[in-house]
N, C-alpha and C positions, 0 to 999 in steps of 0.2 A: 180383292177384299171379300171375305166370306161373311155374309150377313146372317146373324143368328136369330134376330127378331125383326119383325117389320118396323121400319123407322117411323116414328110419329111425325106429326106436322112440324115439330121442333127442328127437324133436320131437313125439311123440304122448303125452307125459306129461300128467297132469291139470294144469290151471291152479292154481298155488299162490298164496301171498301175494305182495305186491309185492316186487320184487327190488332188491338193492343193485347199482347199475350204475356202471361206470367207463368213460368214453370217453377213449381215448388218442389224441392227435392233435398233429401239428406245425403245424397250421393251424386257427385258430379265429377266429370273428368277434370283433372288438374289438382285441386286440393286432395282428392281421393285418387289413389294410384290406378286402381282398376276395379270394376264392379259392373254387373249387368244393368242395374238401374242407372248408374252414372253414365254408362255408354249410351243407353237408350235416350235419356233426357238431353244429353249433350247433342246427340245426333238429331233429335227432334228440334231443339233450339236452332241449330244451324240450318236445318231444312226449312223451317218456317221463316227464318230470316232471309234465306235465299229466294223465297217466294214473295218477299216484300212486306212481311208482317213486322211489327215493332215488338221486339222480344226482350224480356227481362227474366233473369234467373234469381230466385231467392234460395240461397244455400242455407239450409236449416241447421247445420251443425256449427254455425257461427265461426269460431276461431279454430276449430279442429282442422288439422292439415297434416298430410302425410309426405308431401314433397313441395319444394319451392317455398314461396312466400305468398301470403294472401294478397298483398298489394300487387305482386307480380301477376297473379291470376286475374285480378280485377282489370289490370291494364291489358292483358292478353285477350280477354273477352271483349274489351272495348275496341280493340283493333278489328275484331270480327263484327263489330256493330251491335254487340249484345251487352246490356247492362248486367253486371254480376254483383249481387248484393249479399254479403254474409249476414245472416240474421243477427241483429244486435242482442245484447244481454238484457235481462229484465231490469227496468228502472222504476218499477212500482213496488208495492208491498211484497215482502218475501212470500213466495208461493208455497203453500202447505199441501203437497200432493206428491204421488209418485212421479218419476221423471217422464213417462209417456204422456201423462196429463199436462205436465208443465210445458213440455215441448209443443204440444198442440195449442196451449193457451198463448204462448209467445208468438207463434205463427199468426194466430188470430189477432193479437194486439198489434202486430206489425201491419197486417192488412188493414185494420181499422184506422190506424194512424198514418198510413202511407199517403203522401201527397197526390199520387197518381191513382187513377181508377183503371181497371183492366176489363176488357171485353170477355176474355176467355182465360181460365186458369186450368192448367194441366197439373196433375199431381199423382204420385203413386199411392196405392193403398198401404204400402209398407210403413209401419210405425204409427199410422193413423194421425198424421200431423195436421190435417185440415178439419178435424172433427168439430171443434168449437165454431170455426168459421162457417161450416156447413149448417150447423144448428142456427146460427144467426141469420143465414139466408132463408132457411126454411121458415123461421118465425117472423120474417119480415123486418128484422132489425137493421141489417146491412146487406150490401152487395146485391141489391135487387136487379141490377142490370148487368150482372156478370154471370156467365155460364161456367159451371165447375165440371170438368171432365176428368174422371179417374182413369188412369192407365194401369191396369193390373200387371204385376210382375211376380211377386213372391210373398204371399201371405205368410206370416211367421209360423202359424200352425201347419201350413203346407210344408215348410222347410223342416219343422220338427218331425213330421211324419216321414219325410224322406231320409232323415238322419236316425230314424228309429229312437227318438227321444221323447220323454215325457215332460210336461210342464215342470219347471224347476222352482217356480215361485208364483205368488199371486199376480205379479207383474205380467207374467205371460198371459194370464186370463184377461187382464186389462188390455193388453196389446191386441189380443184377438178381438175383443169387443170394439176397440177403436177402429181396427181395420175393416171389420164387418160394416160398421156405421159409415165409414168413408166411402164405401161402395153403395150402400143402400140410399144414402142421401145425395148422391151425385145426380147431376142433370143427364149425364150420359156416361156410358162405360165403354172403354176400348180394351180388348185383350189381344195380345199378339198371337194367341193361339185359341182354337176352338176347344182344345183339351182343357185349359184352365177354366173356361166358362162352364164346361160340363162338370169339372171337379167341384166348383162352387155349388152348382145346382144339386149335386148328389148329397152335399152336406148342408143343404137348406139355407144357404146364404141368400139374403134378400137382394135382388139386383134392381137397378133402375128400370124405368119403363122401356128405355131404349138402350141397346148395347150391340156391339158388333165385334168381329174378329178382324184385326188389321195388323199385319206384320210391323215390327219396329222399323224405323228408318235405318238405312245402312250407316255403319259407324262413320263419324265425322273424320275426314282426313284420310280414310282408307281408300286407296285407288284400286279399282277392280283389275285383276290380272287375268280375267277370263280370255282364253285364246292365246295368251302370250307366254305361257309356261311350257318348258320342255321337261319331261320326266325321265329319271334314270331307269335303267332296266332292273334295278334291285334296290330294296330298302334295307337299312341296317341299324336304325335306331327307333325304339318305341318311346313316344312322348305322351305321358298322361297329361291331358290339357284340361284344366278346370280348377276351381277352388279346391284346396286340399282338405276335403272333409268327406265324411262317410257317404253323404247323399250323392256325391259326384262319382261314386263307384270305386273308391280306393280298394276296399276289400275284394270287390269283384275282379278287378284287374290283377291283384296279387294272387288270387286263387287260380285265375286263368293262366298266369305265367307259370305257376307251379305245375300245370298240366302239360306244358310244352315239352316235346321230346328233344333229345340231344341234337338231332339233325337240324331242327329249327333253330336252336340256340347257336349253332355254328354260323348262322347268317345274321346274328344280332350282336352288335358290339357294345351297345349301351342302352340302359333304361333310365329315362329322365322323368322327373315329376315337376311339371311347370304350372305354377298357379299361386294364388294368394293364400297365405295362411296366417292366422292370428297366433298360432302356437307352434312356431317353427321347431323348437326343441322337442316338444311333445310329439310332433309329427315325425321327426327323424327317429325317435324311439319306436314309434308305431311301425315304421317301415322296417327297421332293424328286426322287430319282433316278427313281422309277417314274412320276411324273406328267409330268416334263419340261415343266412349265408348260402342258400341253395341255388341262387341265380349266378351262373358262371360269367357274369359281365359286370362292367362298371355301373354303379348306381349314382345318379346325380340329382340333386334337389335344387330347384331354382324358384325363389319366392319374391325376388325384388324387381321383376320386369313389369313395365306397364304394358298396355295393350299393343302399342306399336312395336315395342321391342320383342314381345312374345310372338307376334305374327312374323316378324323378320326372322326370328330363330326357327320357326316352323317351316318357313319357305325354303330353307336350305336343303340341298339334295340329300336323299336317303332317309329323311325323317318321316315317320308316320304318327300323326296325332290320333290318340285314342280318347274318345269322349264317352266314358262308361257310366254316365249318370243313371241313377236309380229312379229319380223323379226330376222332371225338367219342364219348364214352360216353353220358352222360345229362346234358346241360348244363343248369345252372340258368338260363342266359341264355334258353333256349327256354321252360322252365317258367314263369319270371317274366313273359315276354311273354304267355303263355297266361293266367296268372292275372290279369294287369293289362289284358287285352284290348288290348295294344299292337300297333300295326300292325307286322308283321314278315314276313320271308321267310327261309328257312333251307335249307342244303344237305341233300340226301337221302342222308345217310351215317350210319354208326354206329348209335347208339341214338336219334337224333333222331326218326325216324318213330314209335317206340314211345311217345313222349310225346303225339303229336297224334292226335286222333280220326280214324278211318279216312276219314270223309266229307270232311274238310278237307285231307287231305294233298296232293291234286293242286293245290290253290290256292296253298299257301304253300311248297311244297318245289320245289327245282330241282336238276338234276344239277350236280355240282361241276366244271363246265366253263365257261370264259369266255363262250362264245356263249349257253349256256343261262341263265346269270345275267343277261347283257345283255338277253336277250329278256324275262325276268321283270321286270327293272327298267323296261324300256320300257313294258310293260303297266301296271305300278304307277303310272307317272308320266304316263299318258294323261290328258288334260284332264278327262274325265268319269268317271274311275275312282273308285270308292268302295270302300274296304277293308272287308271283312266279317271280323269276328274269328273265329279258329279256336278250337277247344275242346280241353281236356285229355282224354286217353283214360281217365282214372281220377278218382275222388273223393279229394281230399287228406285228408279226414276218415277215409275208409276205410283209406287207407294208414297213417295214424298209428296206427290201432287194430291193424292187422296187425303193425306193429313192436312194439307193446306185447304182443300175443299171442305173438310169437316170443320176446320177453324172458321171458315168464312160463312158456312151455312147454319151453324148452331144458333138457335133462337135466344135472344138476349132480353126479351120482354119480361117485365116484372109481374108478379102475381097481383091480382086485383086487391086494392087496399080496403080495409074494413072501415066501416063507419062506427062512431061511438054509440049510435043507437043500437047496434048489434051486440054490444058488450054486456057481460053478465053482472048481476048483483053479487057482491062479495060480503060474506060475514067474517069479520076479523075476530078471532077467538083468542083473547089475551089472558094469560095466567100470571098470577102474582103471589109472592109469598115473602113477607117480611123485608121488602126492599123498597120502601116508599120513595127514597131518593132517586130511584131509577124509573119507577112507574110513571111519574109525571112527564118525564122527557119522552118515554115510549109513546104515551098517549098524544103528546104534542106533535110527534113525528107523524102520527096518523092524521091529525088535524091539518097538517101541512100538505097532504097528498094532492096531487094534480087530478086524481080520479075521485069522483064524488058519489058514485053509485055503490055505497057500502054502508054497513052498520058495524058497530063495535059491541062485543060482549066481553066484559071483564069478569073473571072469576078469581076471587081471593081464596086461596087454598088454606084457610084456617089460620091467618095471621093473628097473633095474640098481643103483640107489642102495641102500646098506646099510640105511638107515632104512626104505625101502619093504619090503625083504625081511623085516626084523625085525617090522614092523607086520603083514604078512600072516601070519607064523608065529603071532604073538600072537593075532590075531583068529580064525584058523582053530581054535585050541585053545579060545578063549572060546566059540565057537558050535558046538563039536563035538557037544554033546548035542542040538542042534536039527537035526543032520545037514545043515547048510548046506555047500555044496560050494565049495571054493577051487581054482581051476585056474590054473596058471602057463603062459604061452605066450611064444613069441618075439614081438617087436614087429611086428605086422602091420596096425595101425591099426584104427579103430573098427568098420568094417563086418565085418572078419574076426573081431574079438574078440566082437562081439555074436552072430555066427553060431555061434561056438564055444560060447558060453553056451547058445544055443537048442538046440544038438545034444544037450545033457545034460538038457534039460527034460522033465518028465513031465506038466505041467499042461495043461488045456484052453486056457488063455490064457497068453501071455507078457507080462510087463511089463518094458520096458527102462528102465534107470536108469544114470546116470553118477555117479562119485564126488563130483561137485560139486553133486549134488541132495540135498535133504532131503525125505523123504516125510512129509507131514502125517499125523497119526494115523488119519485116516479115508480115506486115499487108496485103499487096496486094497478096502475095503468099498464105497466109493462106486463105484469102477470095476466091481466084481463085480455089484452090484445094477443099475446102469445098463445093463451089457452084457446081462443077462438080460431087463430090461424092454423093451429095443428090439431085441434079437437082433443086437447089433452085432458086426461083424468087427473093427473098430478103434475105440477111443475115445481121443481126446486131450482136453486141458483147458488152461485158462489157468494161468499160473504167475507167482509173484512173484520179482522179481529184486533182488539185493543186489550192491553193488560193494565188499564187504568180508567178512571172515570173520564169520559169525553162527552162532547156534544156533537150533534149532527153536522154542524158547520166545520168540524175539525176532521172530517173523514179523510182528507189528504194526508193525515198523519198516521194512517193505519200501519200496524207493524206486520201483519200477516194477512194473506188471503187464502181461504180454503176453497178448493175446487172439487165439486162433486163430479162424478163420471156419468151416471145415468142408470138405466134399467138393465144392468148386467146381473142376472140371477146367479151366475157362476161365481163372480167375484164377491157378490153379496153374501156368500157363505162365510167369507173370511174378514171382510171389511165393509163398513157402511159406505158404499160407493154411490148410494142413491141420493143423499142430500140431508139437509137439516130439517128439523120440525117446522121451521119457518117456511112453509110451503103452501102452495095453492092446491086444494083437493076438491074434486067434484063431490058435492054432498051426497048424491045418490050412491056413489061408489063407497064413500066413507060408511054409510049406513049398511050397505051390502056386506062389507068386510066385518062390520060389527064394532067399528071405532077402534080406539086403543085398548089394549088389555090394561087391567088396573092393579097390577102388582105393586105393592107398597115397598118403597125403598130400593127398588131395582131400576137401573137405567136401561137404555136402548129401546124404549118403547116406540120411538120414531123409526128406528132401523127395522124393528119387528113389523110394524105396520106397512112400511114400504115394501119389504120382502113379500108379505102376504098379498099386497095389492098387485105386485108384478106377477107373482105366481098364479094369481087369479085372472091374469090377462089385462090388467090395468095399463093404460098408456101413460107411463111416467117419462118425462123428458126434462132436460136441463135448459133453463134460460141462461145463455152465456154472458151474463152481466151481473156484477155485484150489486144487489138490491137492498141490502140491509147491513147494519153494523152490529157486531156482537161484542159486548163488554165482558171480557173474561175476568174471573177472579179465582182465588185459590179454593173457594168453596163451591164454585159452579159445577154443575153436573158433567160438563165437558171434561173437567180435570179430576173428577172423583169417581168413586165406584169400585166395586170388586170385580175383577176381570172375569173369572170363571162364572160367577153368578149372572153378571150382565149378559155375557155371551150365550148362556143357556136360554136367555129370553129371545135373542134375535135369531137363534137357529130353529125355534119352534115351527115357524111356517114351513120350513123344509121337511121337518120330521112329520108334520101333519098332512102335507100336501104332495108328497112324492110316493110313488108306488113301492110296494113291498117294504124291504128294509133299507131302501136307498137313503131315506131320511136319516136313519141311524148311522149309515156309512158316512154321510156328509157331516153329521155331528162329531163323529170320530176324527174325520179329517180336520175339522175346526180345532178339536182338542190337540191334535198333533201340531197344528200351526201355532197355537198359543204356547205350547211347550218350546217350539223352536224360537219363537220371538223372545221368550224369556231367556233362552240360552245365549242368544246373540245380542241381547240388549246392551251389553257393555262394550261391544266392539263394532258398532255400525253407525253410519251417518243417518240412515233412514230405515224404519222397520220393514219396508218393502224391499230392501236390498240386502239379502242374506249373503254371508261369506260363502264363496264357492271357489275352491282352488283350481277348478277346471278353467276359470277365466284367464289365468295367467300362471307363469312359472316364476319362481323367485329369482331366476337369472335375469328375468326382464327388468327387475328393479335396478340392475347394474347398468342398464342402458340409459344414458342421459336423455335421449329423445323421449323415451317412454315416461320417465319420471317428470320431465318438463310438461308433457301433455296432461298427466294426472293432476299435478298441482296447479299449473297455470289455468287449465280448463275450469277447475273448481273455483279458484280465487277470482277469476275475471267475471264470473256470473254472480250478480248481486245476491240473488236468493241463496245460492250455495255459500257465498262469502259470509252472509249473516249466520247461517247454520254453523259454518266453520268456527267462527269466533265464539259463538255460544257453546259449542261442543268443547272447544279448547279450554274455556273457563271452567266448565263443569267436570270434564274428564281428564284434563291434563294433556301434555304434548304427545306421549307415546300412543295413547288410545286414539287421539285425534288423527295422527299420521296413519294408524291402522285403518281408521274409518275412511279417510280420503283415498287410500290405496285401494280399498275394497270397492268403493263407489267408482273411482276413476278407472280401474281395470275393467269393471263391468261395462262402462261407457265406451272406453277406447277400443276394447277388443270386439265389440259388437258391430263396429262400423265396417 
């Protein structure tokens, strides 16, 4: 085990009893045919079980399956003494957010409601599915005696770099934010390679206080063949071994093969491409294009083998596995070849050299250049060449024991609890305009708060109706004993009204609220405690949405729940990922920023303020609990406004606070995004899911299994089911089917 940073006292505790361990993963052996994360987490689960730990797996793709039946895999893991739980669908309000956020929220909800508590949770950074759970732990809301350990594998932006791809949608920016946070918020990080840790450091990823490099456990069920294999005097088949994508070196191998001389080709009878592909037809066309029929041998493509079948294929005499990756962390393809004494060569990149014994590296590694690979292949297929197996750089048994030791030693103690005496005074700034029937209930929800160290400032933004004036007079008298302030102003719109309320505040924090909000009884206390726990400048939160008049005791009837993401300045260019104006804001920061801008008749003043605060270094975080209710109406600002004009306001902080002309470039990117959203508005299920034909081929639609995954996956999820029926009513059958296919293909093909 290579230590990258000195381990803190959290890892020096005495070994205790065996631990209750949960592994959270969207990829696992069985339901998913093959994949590096699935192999790693399955191997870790079985290794920890063999060391006596109590092990549970939460499979976060729910009903998604590539082979067998879900009940069958539950039974299979039970035979191994492991609980296997497919994550259930959402049974609460329909979630309004992009899918990465929804997936993370559903994992958090499952953990909160799970009957069992866990000592240690292992999870990958990929997809960022523990984000909201990590926020809850950091803020002292839940999981105080549970250690979260992130096992790094393949950040999405790292894979994009390896494939020479650009972000294709704002969802890619969101995923990168989630993955970064799932590392930064972890109690401890394990990487299977030093290489990936250094990659993160070079790109300014925030790492936990303690982290280390520790190889993955050996694949479950794979028996080592070290010392038992006999090798032929000659090789006769080249096998590209790895996922069939650019990052794995497809073009590199093809160009190397084009450089082989006729004498070398006489010793090769077949070239095989062995690996998983989401686009088999497109891949076959790619190979046809690259070969140009110049290779004088048979070409075979195999995409349907699982890990065991692939290793069996490679172990047959005469086959040489070529692992030509352009970027790699700690690939199981190499480890499996080493354990099985399979004849292989691999590119000298990423974490691959860390797996191979030092004395063997020069024989089996090549530089990721066509000529270097061609020379290596020429040597391997010389008539008298005899392959000598390379060795692993570590003992698999020792690695399994080190994972168990980490599980036993990690500190489970909870952070010190805060006392109410340490909590701040809050000034609630409530704006009202011509909705007296809502204002009374909004104020009553504040009166019902469990937290008492607060004041209320109500600003009426120029109401002229007699009913509004009478209501304000009545309410000001009703709350006179509490010294709540009621201020009447001319109509100057939301930004000015909120600034006026803030100018009369005395609290350390401001909480802005509109008359169509209902504060849940614990909102102020939760905000106050979380602000102190994480020293936040701004806290936002999810909220539940109603499309009718409701009262606070009817919150279980919420139709939708909106999920903010947090302080992602990159995504904030395109969407308000920060949160709603019903937020807790440190008054000193509010004054430093200059409050809200006061444009009349233009929305997005909260988005603009949050962006400015984040760009100025403000600590904005999301409390992962729904703390208030929003009563939507056709006239509400959430549902009205002019798109171009509103967005010109929220992009201002980027134009004003980025160097050179970068701000203008970001404004132009936003303009292009708005045009794209308008173009796809009639043919998509969610505005963050653009149509992209690269995600599937139309021939896929003729496959019953594919179509079943698309439709059944959408309709079994309550959130998506509600969107489906609403979309069907509004757009008709054909547009709805198009939308489901676009959404479903994006989801299915990414796994």
